[in-house]
N, C-alpha and C positions, 0 to 999 in steps of 0.2 A: 737409511744411510748409517754406516758404522765406521768408526775410526780405527786405524791399525792398533792404536793403544788399547782399544777394547779387546782385541784379539789377544794382546799381551796379558791383560788382566784376567780375562775369562778363560783362556786356554793355556797360555804359556806358563803363567805363574803357578797355577795348581799342579801342572805337570812337573815343573822344576821342583816344587816343594815335595811332591810325592816321591820323586826320584831321589832327592836328597835325604828325605826321611828314611827311605829304604836302605840307602848306602850307609848312613850314619848308624842305623840300627845294626847293620852288618858289622860295623866297626866296634860295636859293643856299647854305644852310648845309650843312656836311659832315655825314656820318652820325654822326661822333663828337660834333660840336657839338650835333646834335639829341639824341643819347643823353644828354649832360650836362644839357640842359634838361628832358628827360622823366624822368630818373632811371632809365634802363634801359641795357642793354648795346648796343654798336654792332651786334651780331648781331641783337638784337631790332628795332632800327631798320631793318635791312636787310629784315626780314620785313614790317614795317609799310609801308615804301615799296614793296616788291615786291608788295604785295597778298596776302600769304600769311596774313593775320590776318582772321578773320571779323568783319565790320562789321554792326552792327544798323541796318537801313535806317530804322527808326522814329526813331532818334536822328540818323543822318547826314543824313537828308533834311529834318530839322526846321529851319526858317529861323532860329530863335533859336540853335540849336546851331551852325549854319553861320556866323552872324555872330560868335558868341563865339570860335569857333576862328580865324576870320580876324583878329579883334582881337588875340588872344593871339599868334598867329604873327607878326603885324606888330610887336607889342611886343617879342617875343623877338628878332626880326631887327634892330630898330633900338636895342635896349637900353633902351627906355622902360618895360618891364614885366619883373618878376622872378617867381620861382616862387610867392611869397606872393600877388602880385596875380593870377596865373593861377589859383591854387587858389580864390581868392575868386570869380572870374568863373565857374568851373566849378561851384562849390557853389551859386551862384545858379541855374544851369541845372538842377542836380539837384533843388533845392527846387521849381522850377517844374514839372519833369517828375513830381514826386511828388504834385503837386496835381491829381489826375485827368488826368494827362498820360501820355506813353508808358511811364514806369516803372510807373504804376498798371496800364496795359493789359497789360504783360508779366507783372506780378505776378499779376493775375487769371487769366491763362492758366496760371501755375505753381501757383496755389492756387484751384481752382474754387469753394471755399466763399465766396470774396469776390465772385464774379460777381453783378452786378445790385445790389450794395449802394451804388454810388456812393461807394466806400470812400475815406475820407480819414484812415485810421488813422495814416499817417506824420505828419500835421500835428497831429492832436488827441490822439493816444495812444488808449489803450483807453477806450471809451465804452459805457456800459451800453445806450444807445439802439440801438447796433448789434445787440445781442442781440434786441431786438424786431424789427428789420428782418430779421435772419436767420430768426427764427421765422415771420414772415409769408411770406417767400419760400419757405421749406420747406413750409409748409402749402399754398400755391398750387401748388407743384410736385406735391405729393401729390394734390391735387384734380384737376389736369389729367391726371395718370397714371390716376386712377380713371375719369375721363370717357373718356379714350382707350381704355381697356380694355372699355368697355361699347358694343359694336357696336349695341345696340338704341337708343342715343342718336343715331345718325347721322341718322335721319329728323327729329329735333328740332332739328338745327343750322340756324339761319336762313341765308338766302342771304348776308346780310352777315357771317356768322360768329358764333361764340360767343366770349365771353370769361369768364374766371373771375377774380374780383378779391377782394382782402382789404385792409383798411385797418389802419394803425397805430392804437394805442389813442387817440392824441391827434390824429388826422388832421384837417387843415384844408382841403386841396385835393387835386386829382388826383395831385399829386406824392407824396402820402402813401399812395397806394393802389397795391399791386402787382398786376399783371395781365400777360397774355401780349402782347407787342408784335406787331402784325399779326393778332391774333385767331386763334382755332382754327377750322378749316374741315373740312367733310366732303369727302373725296376717295376715289374708287374704293371706296366702301363702308366706309371707315374714317375715324376722326377724326384729323386731322393737327395736331400741336402744333408750330409752326414754330420756337419759341425758348423759352428759359427766361424765367420771369417777371421783370419789372423794375418798379421804381416809376415811375409816370407812364405805364404801358403801356396805359391805357384812359381813355376819356372818359365814355361813356354808363354803363357798369357802375359806374365810379368815382363818378359824380354820383349814381347811385341809392343807392349805399352811404352816401355823405356825407349825403344827405337823410335816410336812415333813422337814421344815427347821431345826427343833430341831435335826434331825438325819443327814440331808444332806443340809447344808446351800445354796447350789447352786440351789435347787428346790424352786424357788421363784414365779412361775406362775402356774395357774391352771384355769380350767373351768369345769362346771358340765353339764352333758348330761343325757338323759333318759337311764337307763340301758337296753341294748339290747344284745341278745346272739350273733348276728352277729358282733357287735362292740367288744365284749369280744373275740370272735373267731378271729377277724382280728388282735387284739393285740397279741394273742398267735401265730398266723401265722408270726407275725413280730418279734417274739422272746421275747416279753414282757410277763412276768408272772404276770397277774393281781392279786391283793390282795383283797379278799373279807372280809368285816367287818360287824359288827352288825349295823343295821340301827338306833338304839336308839340315841337320841340327848344328853342324859345325859353323861357328861364327855367324849364327843366324841373326843375332841382334845387330851386328855390324853390317851384314848384308842387307837387312831390311832398312836400316837407317840410310844406307847408300842409295837404295832403290827409292826411298821417299825423297831424298835430296834430288835425285835425277828427275823425279816426277815434279818436284817443286811444290809438293803439297802431300798431306797424308789423307788418302781416301778413306771413307768409312768402312770399306770392305777390302780385305786382302785375303788371298787364298793360295793354297797349293794343291796339286793333284796327287800327292803322295809319292812314295818311292818304296823300294824293297823294305818291308818291316815298318813303314811309316804310313799311317792312315791319312787320307786326304782331309785337310782341315781348312775351315774358313774362319777368319777373325773379323768380328764386327766391332768397330771402335766408336767412341763418343767422348764427349767432354767429361763424362763420369760414368760409373758402372750402370746407373739406372738408365741414362740416355742410350747407352750401347745396347742394353737388354731390350728396351722398348723398340728400338730400331730393328733388332734381330727378330722380335716377335712379329713386327709388321711385315718384314721381308718374307719370313717363312709363311705367314698367312697369305700374302699376295702371290707367292709362288705356287700355293696350293689352290688358289681361286680358279 
């Protein structure tokens, strides 16, 4: 566990000092004068100017950071800025970098549990909503691992790829649905999961989930597979009445929601048989991503039995 403030101390501050030392040296200040401005020793300034201190490129190459350092250096050099003014300028940069900027990026690398959350913990403090986001991301990760471990599912992955999605309880649009960016694909007889799930990582699976939730809020998970008669037959054998819908993309969410309302319920399996340029796809739904994935594996297995 690491706090964002540690990133500031360990990575931002040395970078800022090294950049300032270099700029102040370019303005003709002596190393002792630079040391007085930075509040460090002359020996430390020698290291900064000599390039002996590691610099974080995600800070040093940022245009805002560069312009702020230039402004502070010029202010120190001509006497128009003091340490108080400089701290204010740098704190503004830190706040900007903590708002889904490079400090967030580095913090996510140090604390993997934050990955994919679009975390703004530094700005809003602890938020119970983040617990829902973490739970959804964890469930989708478990579902994709389960899918990847089932080699029998490889043949059911469509050419466009599979995605596994799950929505937040109060989801309104695709940004509230977590899925795998880039989708899951079959490669060399295995299922390849290219990345960890993120919110906003899907369109079609997300829209199917959102349409389902509008009628049955408990249906928050889904994945897509290639449409296959054996899969549809296995669903019917299990007592599921699959819903067929038109393959067109236009207004699909609205059309699916209307179909669910006409049915009076959201079935666990919905499918289309494709159209020109659209591959036949089946969606398996559940209360969460893991339940939907488990059902899909069972149906595929039963269809091949």
